[in-house]
C-alpha positions in Angstrom: -147.1 5.0 105.2 -147.7 4.3 101.5 -149.0 0.8 100.5 -146.5 -1.8 99.3 -146.2 -2.2 95.6 -147.1 -5.6 94.1 -143.5 -6.7 93.5 -142.4 -5.7 97.0 -145.3 -7.5 98.5 -144.4 -10.6 96.5 -140.8 -10.4 97.7 -141.9 -10.1 101.3 -144.2 -13.0 100.9 -141.5 -15.1 99.3 -139.0 -14.2 102.0 -141.4 -15.2 104.7 -142.2 -18.4 103.0 -138.6 -19.3 102.6 -137.9 -18.6 106.3 -140.8 -20.8 107.4 -139.6 -23.6 105.1 -136.0 -23.3 106.3 -137.2 -23.5 110.0 -139.4 -26.5 109.2 -136.7 -28.3 107.4 -134.2 -27.8 110.2 -136.7 -29.0 112.7 -138.1 -31.9 110.6 -135.1 -33.4 108.6 -137.0 -36.5 107.1 -139.2 -34.5 105.0 -138.2 -32.2 102.1 -141.0 -29.7 101.9 -141.1 -27.1 99.2 -142.2 -23.6 99.5 -145.5 -22.5 98.0 -145.3 -19.4 95.9 -147.3 -16.4 97.2 -148.4 -18.3 100.4 -146.2 -17.4 103.4 -145.8 -20.1 106.0 -147.3 -22.9 103.9 -145.2 -26.1 103.3 -146.1 -28.9 101.0 -145.1 -32.4 99.8 -145.6 -33.8 96.3 -147.5 -37.0 96.5 -146.4 -40.3 94.8 -150.2 -41.3 94.8 -153.3 -40.4 92.9 -155.6 -37.6 94.4 -158.1 -40.0 95.8 -155.4 -42.3 97.3 -153.6 -39.3 98.9 -156.7 -38.1 100.7 -157.6 -41.7 101.8 -154.0 -42.4 103.0 -154.1 -39.0 104.9 -157.4 -39.9 106.7 -156.2 -43.4 107.3 -153.0 -42.2 109.0 -154.9 -39.7 111.1 -157.1 -42.6 112.3 -154.1 -44.9 112.8 -152.5 -42.3 115.1 -155.6 -41.8 117.2 -155.9 -38.2 116.1 -159.5 -36.9 115.9 -160.9 -36.4 112.3 -163.2 -33.5 112.1 -164.2 -33.1 108.6 -163.2 -33.3 104.8 -164.4 -30.5 102.6 -164.4 -31.1 98.7 -163.7 -27.6 97.5 -164.0 -28.6 94.0 -167.6 -29.6 94.6 -168.2 -26.3 96.4 -166.9 -24.5 93.3 -169.0 -26.7 91.0 -172.1 -25.8 93.2 -171.4 -22.1 92.5 -170.8 -22.7 88.7 -167.0 -22.0 89.3 -164.6 -24.5 88.1 -161.3 -25.2 90.1 -158.7 -27.9 90.0 -159.2 -30.7 92.5 -158.9 -29.5 96.1 -159.9 -31.2 99.3 -159.4 -29.8 102.7 -159.0 -32.3 105.7 -159.4 -31.0 109.2 -158.1 -33.0 112.2 -156.4 -32.6 115.5 -155.6 -33.8 119.0 -157.6 -31.5 121.4 -155.3 -32.1 124.4 -152.5 -30.7 122.3 -154.2 -28.2 120.1 -156.2 -26.5 122.9 -153.0 -25.6 124.6 -152.2 -23.2 121.7 -155.6 -21.5 122.3 -154.7 -21.3 126.1 -151.7 -19.2 125.1 -153.7 -17.1 122.5 -157.3 -17.8 121.8 -156.9 -16.4 118.2 -154.9 -19.4 117.4 -158.2 -21.1 117.0 -158.2 -19.5 113.5 -155.5 -22.2 112.7 -156.7 -25.1 114.8 -157.8 -27.8 114.2 -155.0 -28.7 111.8 -155.9 -28.3 108.1 -154.2 -30.2 105.4 -155.0 -29.5 101.7 -154.7 -31.9 99.0 -154.4 -30.2 95.6 -153.9 -31.2 92.0 -151.8 -28.9 89.7 -152.4 -28.3 86.0 -149.8 -30.9 85.2 -151.5 -33.5 87.3 -149.0 -33.3 90.3 -150.7 -34.0 93.7 -149.7 -32.1 96.8 -150.4 -32.0 100.5 -149.9 -28.7 102.0 -150.3 -27.4 105.6 -149.3 -24.4 107.7 -145.9 -24.6 109.3 -146.2 -24.7 113.0 -143.3 -22.4 113.5 -145.2 -19.9 111.4 -148.3 -20.3 113.6 -146.3 -19.9 116.8 -144.8 -16.7 115.3 -148.2 -15.4 113.9 -149.9 -15.7 117.4 -146.7 -14.7 119.4 -146.8 -18.0 121.3 -143.5 -18.5 123.0 -144.6 -20.7 125.9 -145.5 -23.9 123.9 -142.2 -24.9 122.1 -142.5 -28.6 123.0 -146.2 -28.7 121.9 -145.4 -26.9 118.6 -142.5 -29.3 118.0 -144.7 -32.3 118.6 -147.5 -30.8 116.3 -144.8 -30.3 113.5 -143.6 -33.9 113.9 -147.1 -35.4 113.8 -148.1 -33.2 110.7 -144.9 -34.2 109.0 -145.5 -37.9 109.8 -149.2 -37.7 108.5 -148.2 -35.8 105.3 -145.3 -38.3 104.6 -147.6 -41.3 105.1 -150.2 -39.7 102.7 -147.7 -38.9 99.9 -145.3 -41.9 100.0 -145.9 -45.2 98.3 
């Protein structure tokens, strides 16, 4: 089979992203996520707060919900350490082991997407975003069909945390 051309690959990626966002919006009405170009299965919310405030609010809501905070990675600092400049980018890792480990019980490779990762980024125009992988996309990626209630709960919690971080 010949490799896909770049325009076809972009079309496929955009279609997958649109499907994932549509499924997410249907399952999570209060949030209006937008698709991320060239990143299938990623949803994001624009923040009304500064970069630092968005990260702080994200971590604060994780703690308030009793969810376990694992780590925060300043990717901009990692780039600077390698003498490579990137816009502001911080990855926050958190999760609820009694919930997330159930995904690993269904498919151990789901551990590649757990714990939950939320990425706070800053665009060229100064817009701040919180992005994460849509749980419907994760369920499909790992062919997990026996944890619908758990994926629904994870989606609702992620939506709530992202909303708390991005709203005033």
